[in-house]
OpenMM code with the backbone's topology and positions (N, CA, C; nanometers):
from openmm import Vec3, app, unit

residues = "UNK UNK UNK UNK UNK UNK UNK UNK UNK UNK UNK UNK UNK UNK UNK UNK UNK UNK UNK UNK UNK UNK UNK UNK UNK UNK UNK UNK UNK UNK UNK UNK UNK UNK UNK UNK UNK UNK UNK UNK UNK UNK".split()
positions = [
    Vec3(0.0836, -0.1241, -0.0104),
    Vec3(0.0029, 0.0092, 0.0065),
    Vec3(0.0818, 0.1165, 0.0161),
    Vec3(0.0260, 0.2284, -0.0376),
    Vec3(0.1313, 0.3644, -0.0692),
    Vec3(0.1428, 0.4216, 0.0588),
    Vec3(0.2168, 0.4914, 0.0795),
    Vec3(0.2405, 0.5747, 0.1989),
    Vec3(0.1613, 0.6615, 0.2045),
    Vec3(0.0884, 0.7204, 0.0899),
    Vec3(-0.0018, 0.8413, 0.1492),
    Vec3(-0.0906, 0.7712, 0.2049),
    Vec3(-0.1479, 0.6450, 0.1610),
    Vec3(-0.2635, 0.6074, 0.2257),
    Vec3(-0.2431, 0.5596, 0.3838),
    Vec3(-0.1284, 0.5493, 0.4305),
    Vec3(-0.1230, 0.5567, 0.5657),
    Vec3(-0.1115, 0.6644, 0.6400),
    Vec3(-0.0541, 0.7691, 0.5409),
    Vec3(-0.0632, 0.9261, 0.6626),
    Vec3(-0.2056, 0.9425, 0.6507),
    Vec3(-0.2821, 0.9286, 0.5646),
    Vec3(-0.4218, 0.9708, 0.5435),
    Vec3(-0.5244, 0.8987, 0.6157),
    Vec3(-0.4594, 0.7863, 0.6472),
    Vec3(-0.5173, 0.6838, 0.7407),
    Vec3(-0.5418, 0.7274, 0.8796),
    Vec3(-0.3945, 0.7603, 0.9096),
    Vec3(-0.3631, 0.8225, 1.0346),
    Vec3(-0.4132, 0.9206, 1.0847),
    Vec3(-0.4226, 1.0325, 0.9953),
    Vec3(-0.5098, 1.1745, 0.9843),
    Vec3(-0.6512, 1.1446, 1.0493),
    Vec3(-0.7069, 1.0174, 0.9693),
    Vec3(-0.8646, 1.0178, 0.9912),
    Vec3(-0.8723, 0.9521, 1.1134),
    Vec3(-0.7462, 0.8520, 1.1576),
    Vec3(-0.7788, 0.7922, 1.3064),
    Vec3(-0.7670, 0.9064, 1.4195),
    Vec3(-0.6715, 1.0120, 1.3787),
    Vec3(-0.6563, 1.1000, 1.5121),
    Vec3(-0.7786, 1.1952, 1.4952),
    Vec3(-0.8667, 1.2213, 1.3674),
    Vec3(-0.9744, 1.3001, 1.3679),
    Vec3(-1.0762, 1.1899, 1.4492),
    Vec3(-1.0842, 1.0897, 1.4282),
    Vec3(-1.1872, 1.0072, 1.4885),
    Vec3(-1.1443, 1.0047, 1.6300),
    Vec3(-1.0294, 0.9622, 1.6715),
    Vec3(-0.9908, 0.9773, 1.8037),
    Vec3(-1.0425, 1.0731, 1.8985),
    Vec3(-1.0474, 1.1948, 1.8402),
    Vec3(-1.0956, 1.3386, 1.8799),
    Vec3(-1.2569, 1.3210, 1.9065),
    Vec3(-1.3138, 1.2742, 1.8237),
    Vec3(-1.4667, 1.2639, 1.7977),
    Vec3(-1.5063, 1.1378, 1.8730),
    Vec3(-1.4146, 1.0183, 1.8708),
    Vec3(-1.4595, 0.9190, 1.9693),
    Vec3(-1.4534, 0.9238, 2.0976),
    Vec3(-1.3918, 1.0354, 2.1427),
    Vec3(-1.3984, 1.0512, 2.3094),
    Vec3(-1.5424, 1.0893, 2.3410),
    Vec3(-1.5733, 1.1877, 2.2500),
    Vec3(-1.7465, 1.2690, 2.3068),
    Vec3(-1.8254, 1.1459, 2.2767),
    Vec3(-1.8122, 1.0684, 2.1276),
    Vec3(-1.9013, 0.9545, 2.1049),
    Vec3(-1.9010, 0.8646, 2.2308),
    Vec3(-1.7734, 0.8172, 2.2870),
    Vec3(-1.7727, 0.7112, 2.3680),
    Vec3(-1.8499, 0.7462, 2.5200),
    Vec3(-1.8116, 0.8792, 2.5588),
    Vec3(-1.8844, 0.9565, 2.6576),
    Vec3(-2.0532, 0.9411, 2.6430),
    Vec3(-2.0632, 0.9630, 2.5264),
    Vec3(-2.2445, 0.9988, 2.4781),
    Vec3(-2.2854, 0.8221, 2.5057),
    Vec3(-2.2291, 0.7354, 2.4634),
    Vec3(-2.2753, 0.6010, 2.4556),
    Vec3(-2.2806, 0.5364, 2.5833),
    Vec3(-2.1654, 0.5724, 2.6591),
    Vec3(-2.1607, 0.5155, 2.7844),
    Vec3(-2.2706, 0.5898, 2.8676),
    Vec3(-2.3102, 0.7000, 2.8580),
    Vec3(-2.3978, 0.7445, 2.9261),
    Vec3(-2.5457, 0.7043, 2.8945),
    Vec3(-2.5630, 0.6920, 2.7374),
    Vec3(-2.6979, 0.6111, 2.7080),
    Vec3(-2.7146, 0.4884, 2.7519),
    Vec3(-2.6202, 0.4355, 2.7533),
    Vec3(-2.5591, 0.2719, 2.7994),
    Vec3(-2.6435, 0.2457, 2.9335),
    Vec3(-2.6219, 0.3706, 3.0457),
    Vec3(-2.6213, 0.3344, 3.1714),
    Vec3(-2.7753, 0.3667, 3.2221),
    Vec3(-2.8368, 0.4810, 3.1328),
    Vec3(-2.9660, 0.5008, 3.1358),
    Vec3(-3.0357, 0.3956, 3.0797),
    Vec3(-3.0096, 0.3301, 2.9637),
    Vec3(-3.0972, 0.2496, 2.9468),
    Vec3(-3.0771, 0.1210, 3.0262),
    Vec3(-2.9612, 0.0800, 3.0443),
    Vec3(-2.9396, -0.0212, 3.1741),
    Vec3(-3.0149, 0.0063, 3.3175),
    Vec3(-3.0536, 0.1139, 3.3273),
    Vec3(-3.1115, 0.1520, 3.4421),
    Vec3(-3.2287, 0.1486, 3.4421),
    Vec3(-3.3153, 0.1797, 3.3131),
    Vec3(-3.4436, 0.1371, 3.2956),
    Vec3(-3.4633, -0.0101, 3.2878),
    Vec3(-3.3984, -0.0648, 3.2200),
    Vec3(-3.4112, -0.2244, 3.2127),
    Vec3(-3.4304, -0.2686, 3.3355),
    Vec3(-3.3179, -0.2643, 3.4429),
    Vec3(-3.3168, -0.3122, 3.5645),
    Vec3(-3.4024, -0.2455, 3.6311),
    Vec3(-3.4741, -0.1490, 3.6235),
    Vec3(-3.5997, -0.1157, 3.7178),
    Vec3(-3.7258, -0.2361, 3.6731),
    Vec3(-3.7267, -0.2173, 3.5290),
    Vec3(-3.8618, -0.3146, 3.4684),
    Vec3(-3.8405, -0.4465, 3.5428),
    Vec3(-3.7188, -0.5168, 3.5251),
    Vec3(-3.7316, -0.6515, 3.5909),
    Vec3(-3.7577, -0.6646, 3.7379),
] * unit.nanometer
topology = app.Topology()
chain = topology.addChain("A")
for resn in residues:
    res = topology.addResidue(resn, chain)
    for name in ("N", "CA", "C"):
        topology.addAtom(name, app.Element.getBySymbol(name[0]), res)
């Protein structure tokens, strides 16, 4: 594979990593809320 592909790939990874932090926090928050609702229903 060409070097330019790897550099572009790492740029995308760095960009995704920045967004993934917020996304992970959001997903974990939703998971806690949903899990709490399911836990209370059972």
